N, CA, C and O atoms as a Maestro MAE file, in Angstrom:
{
 s_m_m2io_version
 :::
 2.0.0
}

f_m_ct {
 s_m_title
 :::
 protein
 m_atom[304] {
  # First column is atom index #
  i_m_mmod_type
  r_m_x_coord
  r_m_y_coord
  r_m_z_coord
  i_m_residue_number
  s_m_chain_name
  s_m_pdb_residue_name
  s_m_pdb_atom_name
  i_m_atomic_number
  :::
  1 25 -1.826 -29.031 -4.670 1 A "MET " " N  " 7
  2 3 -2.569 -30.099 -3.757 1 A "MET " " CA " 6
  3 2 -3.905 -29.630 -3.349 1 A "MET " " C  " 6
  4 15 -3.921 -28.622 -2.643 1 A "MET " " O  " 8
  5 25 -4.977 -30.150 -3.650 2 A "ASN " " N  " 7
  6 3 -6.320 -29.706 -3.322 2 A "ASN " " CA " 6
  7 2 -6.586 -29.773 -1.890 2 A "ASN " " C  " 6
  8 15 -7.195 -28.888 -1.289 2 A "ASN " " O  " 8
  9 25 -6.103 -30.877 -1.326 3 A "ASP " " N  " 7
  10 3 -6.477 -31.137 0.135 3 A "ASP " " CA " 6
  11 2 -5.442 -31.767 0.963 3 A "ASP " " C  " 6
  12 15 -5.497 -32.955 1.282 3 A "ASP " " O  " 8
  13 25 -4.607 -31.062 1.270 4 A "ARG " " N  " 7
  14 3 -3.256 -31.708 2.045 4 A "ARG " " CA " 6
  15 2 -3.610 -32.390 3.083 4 A "ARG " " C  " 6
  16 15 -2.759 -33.230 3.378 4 A "ARG " " O  " 8
  17 25 -4.671 -32.375 3.875 5 A "VAL " " N  " 7
  18 3 -5.046 -33.012 4.993 5 A "VAL " " CA " 6
  19 2 -5.395 -34.555 4.514 5 A "VAL " " C  " 6
  20 15 -4.939 -35.498 5.160 5 A "VAL " " O  " 8
  21 25 -6.144 -34.749 3.461 6 A "ASP " " N  " 7
  22 3 -6.484 -35.875 2.998 6 A "ASP " " CA " 6
  23 2 -5.193 -36.802 2.224 6 A "ASP " " C  " 6
  24 15 -5.039 -38.021 2.301 6 A "ASP " " O  " 8
  25 25 -4.434 -35.916 1.551 7 A "TYR " " N  " 7
  26 3 -3.180 -36.431 1.009 7 A "TYR " " CA " 6
  27 2 -2.379 -37.262 2.138 7 A "TYR " " C  " 6
  28 15 -2.247 -38.485 2.160 7 A "TYR " " O  " 8
  29 25 -1.885 -36.353 3.051 8 A "PHE " " N  " 7
  30 3 -1.270 -36.898 4.010 8 A "PHE " " CA " 6
  31 2 -1.919 -37.902 4.926 8 A "PHE " " C  " 6
  32 15 -1.185 -38.657 5.564 8 A "PHE " " O  " 8
  33 25 -3.070 -37.974 5.036 9 A "ARG " " N  " 7
  34 3 -3.623 -39.088 5.775 9 A "ARG " " CA " 6
  35 2 -3.576 -40.380 4.925 9 A "ARG " " C  " 6
  36 15 -3.341 -41.488 5.406 9 A "ARG " " O  " 8
  37 25 -3.811 -40.147 3.673 10 A "SER " " N  " 7
  38 3 -3.645 -41.498 2.829 10 A "SER " " CA " 6
  39 2 -2.132 -42.063 2.900 10 A "SER " " C  " 6
  40 15 -1.922 -43.215 2.520 10 A "SER " " O  " 8
  41 25 -1.151 -41.315 3.351 11 A "LEU " " N  " 7
  42 3 0.304 -41.835 3.194 11 A "LEU " " CA " 6
  43 2 0.644 -42.471 4.456 11 A "LEU " " C  " 6
  44 15 1.720 -43.011 4.711 11 A "LEU " " O  " 8
  45 25 -0.548 -42.343 5.368 12 A "ILE " " N  " 7
  46 3 0.179 -43.064 6.995 12 A "ILE " " CA " 6
  47 2 0.153 -44.439 6.714 12 A "ILE " " C  " 6
  48 15 1.032 -45.102 7.264 12 A "ILE " " O  " 8
  49 25 -0.671 -45.045 5.964 13 A "SER " " N  " 7
  50 3 -0.438 -46.649 5.819 13 A "SER " " CA " 6
  51 2 0.652 -47.068 4.847 13 A "SER " " C  " 6
  52 15 0.856 -48.217 4.455 13 A "SER " " O  " 8
  53 25 1.249 -46.093 4.552 14 A "SER " " N  " 7
  54 3 2.381 -46.378 3.512 14 A "SER " " CA " 6
  55 2 3.690 -46.428 4.550 14 A "SER " " C  " 6
  56 15 4.594 -47.250 4.397 14 A "SER " " O  " 8
  57 25 3.676 -45.693 5.353 15 A "LEU " " N  " 7
  58 3 5.066 -45.596 6.532 15 A "LEU " " CA " 6
  59 2 5.368 -46.764 7.008 15 A "LEU " " C  " 6
  60 15 4.490 -47.437 7.548 15 A "LEU " " O  " 8
  61 25 6.491 -47.160 6.910 16 A "ARG " " N  " 7
  62 3 7.048 -48.338 7.909 16 A "ARG " " CA " 6
  63 2 7.199 -47.878 9.318 16 A "ARG " " C  " 6
  64 15 7.459 -46.712 9.617 16 A "ARG " " O  " 8
  65 25 7.022 -48.855 10.176 17 A "PRO " " N  " 7
  66 3 7.335 -48.649 11.523 17 A "PRO " " CA " 6
  67 2 8.047 -47.543 11.718 17 A "PRO " " C  " 6
  68 15 8.862 -47.381 10.810 17 A "PRO " " O  " 8
  69 25 8.072 -46.631 12.619 18 A "GLY " " N  " 7
  70 3 9.138 -45.642 12.773 18 A "GLY " " CA " 6
  71 2 9.471 -44.653 11.746 18 A "GLY " " C  " 6
  72 15 10.371 -43.834 11.931 18 A "GLY " " O  " 8
  73 25 8.706 -44.704 10.558 19 A "GLY " " N  " 7
  74 3 8.814 -43.960 9.417 19 A "GLY " " CA " 6
  75 2 8.651 -42.428 9.650 19 A "GLY " " C  " 6
  76 15 7.947 -42.069 10.594 19 A "GLY " " O  " 8
  77 25 9.136 -41.679 9.009 20 A "ARG " " N  " 7
  78 3 9.102 -40.095 9.108 20 A "ARG " " CA " 6
  79 2 8.411 -39.528 7.896 20 A "ARG " " C  " 6
  80 15 8.222 -40.159 6.856 20 A "ARG " " O  " 8
  81 25 8.021 -38.183 8.140 21 A "VAL " " N  " 7
  82 3 7.610 -37.473 6.948 21 A "VAL " " CA " 6
  83 2 8.190 -36.188 7.228 21 A "VAL " " C  " 6
  84 15 7.984 -35.687 8.333 21 A "VAL " " O  " 8
  85 25 8.918 -35.563 6.334 22 A "ALA " " N  " 7
  86 3 9.772 -34.300 6.508 22 A "ALA " " CA " 6
  87 2 9.070 -33.284 5.444 22 A "ALA " " C  " 6
  88 15 8.700 -33.557 4.302 22 A "ALA " " O  " 8
  89 25 8.995 -32.165 6.060 23 A "ILE " " N  " 7
  90 3 8.350 -31.122 5.235 23 A "ILE " " CA " 6
  91 2 9.235 -29.735 5.287 23 A "ILE " " C  " 6
  92 15 9.499 -29.239 6.382 23 A "ILE " " O  " 8
  93 25 9.691 -29.117 4.038 24 A "LEU " " N  " 7
  94 3 10.596 -28.189 4.095 24 A "LEU " " CA " 6
  95 2 9.953 -27.207 3.111 24 A "LEU " " C  " 6
  96 15 9.881 -27.516 1.922 24 A "LEU " " O  " 8
  97 25 9.415 -25.863 3.623 25 A "ASP " " N  " 7
  98 3 8.870 -24.870 2.908 25 A "ASP " " CA " 6
  99 2 9.484 -23.537 3.217 25 A "ASP " " C  " 6
  100 15 10.467 -23.415 3.947 25 A "ASP " " O  " 8
  101 25 8.847 -22.519 2.615 26 A "PHE " " N  " 7
  102 3 9.210 -21.291 2.639 26 A "PHE " " CA " 6
  103 2 8.382 -20.592 3.718 26 A "PHE " " C  " 6
  104 15 7.234 -20.983 3.929 26 A "PHE " " O  " 8
  105 25 8.873 -19.646 4.365 27 A "HIS " " N  " 7
  106 3 8.029 -18.677 5.194 27 A "HIS " " CA " 6
  107 2 7.465 -17.828 4.115 27 A "HIS " " C  " 6
  108 15 8.061 -17.553 3.074 27 A "HIS " " O  " 8
  109 25 5.944 -17.326 4.527 28 A "PRO " " N  " 7
  110 3 5.299 -16.587 3.706 28 A "PRO " " CA " 6
  111 2 5.962 -15.537 3.151 28 A "PRO " " C  " 6
  112 15 6.006 -15.219 1.963 28 A "PRO " " O  " 8
  113 25 6.722 -14.772 4.544 29 A "ARG " " N  " 7
  114 3 7.335 -13.216 4.240 29 A "ARG " " CA " 6
  115 2 8.621 -13.625 3.919 29 A "ARG " " C  " 6
  116 15 9.367 -12.646 3.891 29 A "ARG " " O  " 8
  117 25 9.225 -14.730 3.649 30 A "GLY " " N  " 7
  118 3 10.638 -14.946 3.607 30 A "GLY " " CA " 6
  119 2 11.084 -14.296 2.073 30 A "GLY " " C  " 6
  120 15 10.232 -13.798 1.337 30 A "GLY " " O  " 8
  121 25 12.301 -14.360 1.758 31 A "PHE " " N  " 7
  122 3 13.081 -13.931 0.583 31 A "PHE " " CA " 6
  123 2 12.306 -14.593 -0.733 31 A "PHE " " C  " 6
  124 15 12.074 -13.919 -1.737 31 A "PHE " " O  " 8
  125 25 11.980 -15.820 -0.623 32 A "PHE " " N  " 7
  126 3 11.647 -16.386 -1.749 32 A "PHE " " CA " 6
  127 2 10.242 -16.523 -1.823 32 A "PHE " " C  " 6
  128 15 9.779 -17.375 -2.582 32 A "PHE " " O  " 8
  129 25 9.346 -15.659 -1.005 33 A "SER " " N  " 7
  130 3 7.987 -15.929 -0.867 33 A "SER " " CA " 6
  131 2 7.282 -15.662 -2.150 33 A "SER " " C  " 6
  132 15 6.163 -16.150 -2.308 33 A "SER " " O  " 8
  133 25 7.752 -15.031 -2.958 34 A "GLY " " N  " 7
  134 3 7.071 -14.752 -4.467 34 A "GLY " " CA " 6
  135 2 7.429 -15.455 -5.526 34 A "GLY " " C  " 6
  136 15 7.078 -15.206 -6.679 34 A "GLY " " O  " 8
  137 25 8.420 -16.715 -5.036 35 A "MET " " N  " 7
  138 3 8.607 -17.747 -6.134 35 A "MET " " CA " 6
  139 2 8.204 -19.110 -5.827 35 A "MET " " C  " 6
  140 15 8.157 -19.504 -4.662 35 A "MET " " O  " 8
  141 25 7.910 -19.847 -6.820 36 A "PHE " " N  " 7
  142 3 7.915 -21.245 -6.722 36 A "PHE " " CA " 6
  143 2 6.452 -21.693 -6.156 36 A "PHE " " C  " 6
  144 15 6.205 -22.894 -6.049 36 A "PHE " " O  " 8
  145 25 5.586 -20.812 -5.832 37 A "GLY " " N  " 7
  146 3 4.200 -21.109 -5.452 37 A "GLY " " CA " 6
  147 2 4.018 -21.527 -4.165 37 A "GLY " " C  " 6
  148 15 2.863 -21.631 -3.752 37 A "GLY " " O  " 8
  149 25 5.060 -21.819 -3.363 38 A "HIS " " N  " 7
  150 3 5.199 -22.168 -1.884 38 A "HIS " " CA " 6
  151 2 5.231 -21.100 -0.896 38 A "HIS " " C  " 6
  152 15 6.071 -20.202 -0.829 38 A "HIS " " O  " 8
  153 25 4.215 -21.293 -0.124 39 A "ARG " " N  " 7
  154 3 4.377 -20.073 1.210 39 A "ARG " " CA " 6
  155 2 3.368 -20.695 2.177 39 A "ARG " " C  " 6
  156 15 2.181 -20.449 1.964 39 A "ARG " " O  " 8
  157 25 3.721 -21.528 3.290 40 A "ILE " " N  " 7
  158 3 2.830 -22.021 3.966 40 A "ILE " " CA " 6
  159 2 3.288 -21.706 5.335 40 A "ILE " " C  " 6
  160 15 4.464 -22.017 5.521 40 A "ILE " " O  " 8
  161 25 2.690 -21.181 6.328 41 A "GLU " " N  " 7
  162 3 3.166 -20.713 7.636 41 A "GLU " " CA " 6
  163 2 3.376 -22.135 8.437 41 A "GLU " " C  " 6
  164 15 2.537 -23.033 8.360 41 A "GLU " " O  " 8
  165 25 4.581 -22.249 9.213 42 A "LYS " " N  " 7
  166 3 4.685 -23.648 9.743 42 A "LYS " " CA " 6
  167 2 3.501 -24.034 10.832 42 A "LYS " " C  " 6
  168 15 3.177 -25.195 11.083 42 A "LYS " " O  " 8
  169 25 2.956 -22.950 11.389 43 A "GLU " " N  " 7
  170 3 1.718 -23.466 12.309 43 A "GLU " " CA " 6
  171 2 0.720 -23.910 11.399 43 A "GLU " " C  " 6
  172 15 0.095 -24.867 11.856 43 A "GLU " " O  " 8
  173 25 0.365 -23.556 10.305 44 A "GLU " " N  " 7
  174 3 -0.582 -24.231 9.442 44 A "GLU " " CA " 6
  175 2 -0.174 -25.772 9.134 44 A "GLU " " C  " 6
  176 15 -0.970 -26.703 9.255 44 A "GLU " " O  " 8
  177 25 1.245 -25.921 8.697 45 A "VAL " " N  " 7
  178 3 1.560 -27.225 8.302 45 A "VAL " " CA " 6
  179 2 1.306 -28.241 9.517 45 A "VAL " " C  " 6
  180 15 0.857 -29.382 9.408 45 A "VAL " " O  " 8
  181 25 1.646 -27.657 10.575 46 A "ARG " " N  " 7
  182 3 1.596 -28.392 11.786 46 A "ARG " " CA " 6
  183 2 -0.015 -28.746 11.857 46 A "ARG " " C  " 6
  184 15 -0.422 -29.906 11.805 46 A "ARG " " O  " 8
  185 25 -0.726 -27.797 11.961 47 A "ARG " " N  " 7
  186 3 -2.310 -28.147 12.109 47 A "ARG " " CA " 6
  187 2 -2.805 -29.190 11.196 47 A "ARG " " C  " 6
  188 15 -3.551 -30.104 11.549 47 A "ARG " " O  " 8
  189 25 -2.326 -28.999 9.935 48 A "GLU " " N  " 7
  190 3 -2.907 -29.812 8.939 48 A "GLU " " CA " 6
  191 2 -2.337 -31.296 9.337 48 A "GLU " " C  " 6
  192 15 -3.066 -32.252 9.600 48 A "GLU " " O  " 8
  193 25 -1.012 -31.317 9.333 49 A "MET " " N  " 7
  194 3 -0.316 -32.724 9.711 49 A "MET " " CA " 6
  195 2 -0.915 -33.379 10.900 49 A "MET " " C  " 6
  196 15 -1.024 -34.604 10.837 49 A "MET " " O  " 8
  197 25 -1.357 -32.723 12.065 50 A "GLU " " N  " 7
  198 3 -1.930 -33.319 13.110 50 A "GLU " " CA " 6
  199 2 -3.255 -33.652 12.707 50 A "GLU " " C  " 6
  200 15 -3.740 -34.685 13.168 50 A "GLU " " O  " 8
  201 25 -3.995 -32.876 11.840 51 A "ALA " " N  " 7
  202 3 -5.480 -33.444 11.435 51 A "ALA " " CA " 6
  203 2 -5.296 -34.665 10.685 51 A "ALA " " C  " 6
  204 15 -6.165 -35.522 10.844 51 A "ALA " " O  " 8
  205 25 -4.359 -34.912 9.915 52 A "ALA " " N  " 7
  206 3 -4.067 -35.993 9.150 52 A "ALA " " CA " 6
  207 2 -3.659 -37.274 9.877 52 A "ALA " " C  " 6
  208 15 -3.656 -38.355 9.288 52 A "ALA " " O  " 8
  209 25 -3.307 -37.141 11.185 53 A "GLY " " N  " 7
  210 3 -2.865 -38.189 12.056 53 A "GLY " " CA " 6
  211 2 -1.454 -38.372 12.438 53 A "GLY " " C  " 6
  212 15 -0.955 -39.443 12.784 53 A "GLY " " O  " 8
  213 25 -0.791 -37.121 12.337 54 A "TYR " " N  " 7
  214 3 0.724 -37.040 12.523 54 A "TYR " " CA " 6
  215 2 0.921 -36.411 13.852 54 A "TYR " " C  " 6
  216 15 0.030 -35.754 14.391 54 A "TYR " " O  " 8
  217 25 2.218 -36.633 14.438 55 A "GLN " " N  " 7
  218 3 2.721 -35.827 15.285 55 A "GLN " " CA " 6
  219 2 4.087 -35.177 15.124 55 A "GLN " " C  " 6
  220 15 5.042 -35.813 14.679 55 A "GLN " " O  " 8
  221 25 4.172 -33.864 15.503 56 A "LEU " " N  " 7
  222 3 5.548 -33.127 15.174 56 A "LEU " " CA " 6
  223 2 6.598 -33.813 16.151 56 A "LEU " " C  " 6
  224 15 6.304 -34.079 17.316 56 A "LEU " " O  " 8
  225 25 7.746 -34.060 15.639 57 A "LEU " " N  " 7
  226 3 8.829 -34.696 16.400 57 A "LEU " " CA " 6
  227 2 9.786 -33.446 16.365 57 A "LEU " " C  " 6
  228 15 10.190 -32.929 17.407 57 A "LEU " " O  " 8
  229 25 10.084 -33.044 15.272 58 A "ASN " " N  " 7
  230 3 11.356 -31.863 15.472 58 A "ASN " " CA " 6
  231 2 10.724 -30.664 14.454 58 A "ASN " " C  " 6
  232 15 9.862 -30.856 13.596 58 A "ASN " " O  " 8
  233 25 11.369 -29.400 14.772 59 A "ASP " " N  " 7
  234 3 10.786 -28.003 14.012 59 A "ASP " " CA " 6
  235 2 11.994 -27.260 14.167 59 A "ASP " " C  " 6
  236 15 12.561 -26.946 15.214 59 A "ASP " " O  " 8
  237 25 12.366 -26.981 12.782 60 A "TYR " " N  " 7
  238 3 13.678 -26.178 12.633 60 A "TYR " " CA " 6
  239 2 13.527 -24.986 11.607 60 A "TYR " " C  " 6
  240 15 13.018 -25.089 10.491 60 A "TYR " " O  " 8
  241 25 14.028 -23.894 12.141 61 A "ASP " " N  " 7
  242 3 14.046 -22.751 11.131 61 A "ASP " " CA " 6
  243 2 15.240 -22.683 10.345 61 A "ASP " " C  " 6
  244 15 16.133 -21.950 10.770 61 A "ASP " " O  " 8
  245 25 15.427 -23.327 9.247 62 A "VAL " " N  " 7
  246 3 16.881 -23.437 8.640 62 A "VAL " " CA " 6
  247 2 17.424 -22.345 8.189 62 A "VAL " " C  " 6
  248 15 18.654 -22.295 8.170 62 A "VAL " " O  " 8
  249 25 16.727 -21.328 7.768 63 A "VAL " " N  " 7
  250 3 17.186 -20.092 7.324 63 A "VAL " " CA " 6
  251 2 15.968 -19.201 7.771 63 A "VAL " " C  " 6
  252 15 14.902 -19.585 8.253 63 A "VAL " " O  " 8
  253 25 16.359 -17.989 7.511 64 A "ASP " " N  " 7
  254 3 15.168 -16.970 7.802 64 A "ASP " " CA " 6
  255 2 14.035 -17.110 6.683 64 A "ASP " " C  " 6
  256 15 12.866 -16.784 6.894 64 A "ASP " " O  " 8
  257 25 14.470 -17.594 5.551 65 A "SER " " N  " 7
  258 3 13.296 -17.793 4.573 65 A "SER " " CA " 6
  259 2 12.650 -19.183 4.623 65 A "SER " " C  " 6
  260 15 11.716 -19.360 3.842 65 A "SER " " O  " 8
  261 25 12.996 -20.161 5.400 66 A "GLN " " N  " 7
  262 3 12.467 -21.654 5.277 66 A "GLN " " CA " 6
  263 2 12.347 -22.234 6.676 66 A "GLN " " C  " 6
  264 15 13.059 -21.904 7.624 66 A "GLN " " O  " 8
  265 25 11.268 -23.227 6.708 67 A "HIS " " N  " 7
  266 3 11.217 -23.923 8.136 67 A "HIS " " CA " 6
  267 2 10.919 -25.238 7.505 67 A "HIS " " C  " 6
  268 15 10.389 -25.390 6.404 67 A "HIS " " O  " 8
  269 25 11.355 -26.260 8.400 68 A "PHE " " N  " 7
  270 3 11.664 -27.642 8.264 68 A "PHE " " CA " 6
  271 2 11.027 -28.294 9.525 68 A "PHE " " C  " 6
  272 15 11.304 -28.073 10.703 68 A "PHE " " O  " 8
  273 25 10.111 -29.145 9.003 69 A "GLN " " N  " 7
  274 3 9.557 -30.025 10.182 69 A "GLN " " CA " 6
  275 2 9.392 -31.449 9.955 69 A "GLN " " C  " 6
  276 15 9.013 -31.885 8.868 69 A "GLN " " O  " 8
  277 25 9.695 -32.262 11.053 70 A "ILE " " N  " 7
  278 3 9.720 -33.717 10.831 70 A "ILE " " CA " 6
  279 2 8.446 -34.217 11.655 70 A "ILE " " C  " 6
  280 15 8.157 -33.636 12.701 70 A "ILE " " O  " 8
  281 25 7.743 -35.208 11.228 71 A "PHE " " N  " 7
  282 3 6.339 -35.690 11.766 71 A "PHE " " CA " 6
  283 2 6.574 -37.120 11.581 71 A "PHE " " C  " 6
  284 15 7.341 -37.623 10.760 71 A "PHE " " O  " 8
  285 25 5.735 -37.804 12.543 72 A "ALA " " N  " 7
  286 3 5.801 -39.349 12.312 72 A "ALA " " CA " 6
  287 2 3.951 -39.561 12.801 72 A "ALA " " C  " 6
  288 15 3.155 -38.712 13.203 72 A "ALA " " O  " 8
  289 25 3.791 -40.869 12.579 73 A "LYS " " N  " 7
  290 3 2.493 -41.341 12.787 73 A "LYS " " CA " 6
  291 2 2.054 -40.963 14.385 73 A "LYS " " C  " 6
  292 15 2.896 -41.170 15.259 73 A "LYS " " O  " 8
  293 25 0.930 -40.493 14.701 74 A "ALA " " N  " 7
  294 3 0.682 -40.097 15.954 74 A "ALA " " CA " 6
  295 2 0.342 -41.299 16.650 74 A "ALA " " C  " 6
  296 15 -0.231 -42.222 16.070 74 A "ALA " " O  " 8
  297 25 0.681 -41.348 17.942 75 A "GLU " " N  " 7
  298 3 0.502 -42.438 18.952 75 A "GLU " " CA " 6
  299 2 -0.949 -42.228 19.503 75 A "GLU " " C  " 6
  300 15 -1.277 -41.165 20.028 75 A "GLU " " O  " 8
  301 25 -1.817 -43.305 19.357 76 A "ARG " " N  " 7
  302 3 -3.179 -43.232 19.665 76 A "ARG " " CA " 6
  303 2 -3.428 -43.533 21.118 76 A "ARG " " C  " 6
  304 15 -4.575 -43.515 21.564 76 A "ARG " " O  " 8
  :::
 }
 m_bond[303] {
  # First column is bond index #
  i_m_from
  i_m_to
  i_m_order
  :::
  1 1 2 1
  2 2 3 1
  3 3 4 2
  4 3 5 1
  5 5 6 1
  6 6 7 1
  7 7 8 2
  8 7 9 1
  9 9 10 1
  10 10 11 1
  11 11 12 2
  12 11 13 1
  13 13 14 1
  14 14 15 1
  15 15 16 2
  16 15 17 1
  17 17 18 1
  18 18 19 1
  19 19 20 2
  20 19 21 1
  21 21 22 1
  22 22 23 1
  23 23 24 2
  24 23 25 1
  25 25 26 1
  26 26 27 1
  27 27 28 2
  28 27 29 1
  29 29 30 1
  30 30 31 1
  31 31 32 2
  32 31 33 1
  33 33 34 1
  34 34 35 1
  35 35 36 2
  36 35 37 1
  37 37 38 1
  38 38 39 1
  39 39 40 2
  40 39 41 1
  41 41 42 1
  42 42 43 1
  43 43 44 2
  44 43 45 1
  45 45 46 1
  46 46 47 1
  47 47 48 2
  48 47 49 1
  49 49 50 1
  50 50 51 1
  51 51 52 2
  52 51 53 1
  53 53 54 1
  54 54 55 1
  55 55 56 2
  56 55 57 1
  57 57 58 1
  58 58 59 1
  59 59 60 2
  60 59 61 1
  61 61 62 1
  62 62 63 1
  63 63 64 2
  64 63 65 1
  65 65 66 1
  66 66 67 1
  67 67 68 2
  68 67 69 1
  69 69 70 1
  70 70 71 1
  71 71 72 2
  72 71 73 1
  73 73 74 1
  74 74 75 1
  75 75 76 2
  76 75 77 1
  77 77 78 1
  78 78 79 1
  79 79 80 2
  80 79 81 1
  81 81 82 1
  82 82 83 1
  83 83 84 2
  84 83 85 1
  85 85 86 1
  86 86 87 1
  87 87 88 2
  88 87 89 1
  89 89 90 1
  90 90 91 1
  91 91 92 2
  92 91 93 1
  93 93 94 1
  94 94 95 1
  95 95 96 2
  96 95 97 1
  97 97 98 1
  98 98 99 1
  99 99 100 2
  100 99 101 1
  101 101 102 1
  102 102 103 1
  103 103 104 2
  104 103 105 1
  105 105 106 1
  106 106 107 1
  107 107 108 2
  108 107 109 1
  109 109 110 1
  110 110 111 1
  111 111 112 2
  112 111 113 1
  113 113 114 1
  114 114 115 1
  115 115 116 2
  116 115 117 1
  117 117 118 1
  118 118 119 1
  119 119 120 2
  120 119 121 1
  121 121 122 1
  122 122 123 1
  123 123 124 2
  124 123 125 1
  125 125 126 1
  126 126 127 1
  127 127 128 2
  128 127 129 1
  129 129 130 1
  130 130 131 1
  131 131 132 2
  132 131 133 1
  133 133 134 1
  134 134 135 1
  135 135 136 2
  136 135 137 1
  137 137 138 1
  138 138 139 1
  139 139 140 2
  140 139 141 1
  141 141 142 1
  142 142 143 1
  143 143 144 2
  144 143 145 1
  145 145 146 1
  146 146 147 1
  147 147 148 2
  148 147 149 1
  149 149 150 1
  150 150 151 1
  151 151 152 2
  152 151 153 1
  153 153 154 1
  154 154 155 1
  155 155 156 2
  156 155 157 1
  157 157 158 1
  158 158 159 1
  159 159 160 2
  160 159 161 1
  161 161 162 1
  162 162 163 1
  163 163 164 2
  164 163 165 1
  165 165 166 1
  166 166 167 1
  167 167 168 2
  168 167 169 1
  169 169 170 1
  170 170 171 1
  171 171 172 2
  172 171 173 1
  173 173 174 1
  174 174 175 1
  175 175 176 2
  176 175 177 1
  177 177 178 1
  178 178 179 1
  179 179 180 2
  180 179 181 1
  181 181 182 1
  182 182 183 1
  183 183 184 2
  184 183 185 1
  185 185 186 1
  186 186 187 1
  187 187 188 2
  188 187 189 1
  189 189 190 1
  190 190 191 1
  191 191 192 2
  192 191 193 1
  193 193 194 1
  194 194 195 1
  195 195 196 2
  196 195 197 1
  197 197 198 1
  198 198 199 1
  199 199 200 2
  200 199 201 1
  201 201 202 1
  202 202 203 1
  203 203 204 2
  204 203 205 1
  205 205 206 1
  206 206 207 1
  207 207 208 2
  208 207 209 1
  209 209 210 1
  210 210 211 1
  211 211 212 2
  212 211 213 1
  213 213 214 1
  214 214 215 1
  215 215 216 2
  216 215 217 1
  217 217 218 1
  218 218 219 1
  219 219 220 2
  220 219 221 1
  221 221 222 1
  222 222 223 1
  223 223 224 2
  224 223 225 1
  225 225 226 1
  226 226 227 1
  227 227 228 2
  228 227 229 1
  229 229 230 1
  230 230 231 1
  231 231 232 2
  232 231 233 1
  233 233 234 1
  234 234 235 1
  235 235 236 2
  236 235 237 1
  237 237 238 1
  238 238 239 1
  239 239 240 2
  240 239 241 1
  241 241 242 1
  242 242 243 1
  243 243 244 2
  244 243 245 1
  245 245 246 1
  246 246 247 1
  247 247 248 2
  248 247 249 1
  249 249 250 1
  250 250 251 1
  251 251 252 2
  252 251 253 1
  253 253 254 1
  254 254 255 1
  255 255 256 2
  256 255 257 1
  257 257 258 1
  258 258 259 1
  259 259 260 2
  260 259 261 1
  261 261 262 1
  262 262 263 1
  263 263 264 2
  264 263 265 1
  265 265 266 1
  266 266 267 1
  267 267 268 2
  268 267 269 1
  269 269 270 1
  270 270 271 1
  271 271 272 2
  272 271 273 1
  273 273 274 1
  274 274 275 1
  275 275 276 2
  276 275 277 1
  277 277 278 1
  278 278 279 1
  279 279 280 2
  280 279 281 1
  281 281 282 1
  282 282 283 1
  283 283 284 2
  284 283 285 1
  285 285 286 1
  286 286 287 1
  287 287 288 2
  288 287 289 1
  289 289 290 1
  290 290 291 1
  291 291 292 2
  292 291 293 1
  293 293 294 1
  294 294 295 1
  295 295 296 2
  296 295 297 1
  297 297 298 1
  298 298 299 1
  299 299 300 2
  300 299 301 1
  301 301 302 1
  302 302 303 1
  303 303 304 2
  :::
 }
}
């Protein structure tokens, strides 16, 4: 994905009222960090989602190697 901020910004209009976006990814230094091409710090995910117009609702460290965040459209 070339521009994640633009991509997630374009999805806002598709969310139903109260809709959520969940993102599960691997920590860059976790066990699976060399596999699958996924490795984004959860802080970077949060910055990009906030830039796209979302607010963080929940943040979980599922296991040592993964993080899971739930976002909703930001209240303006």
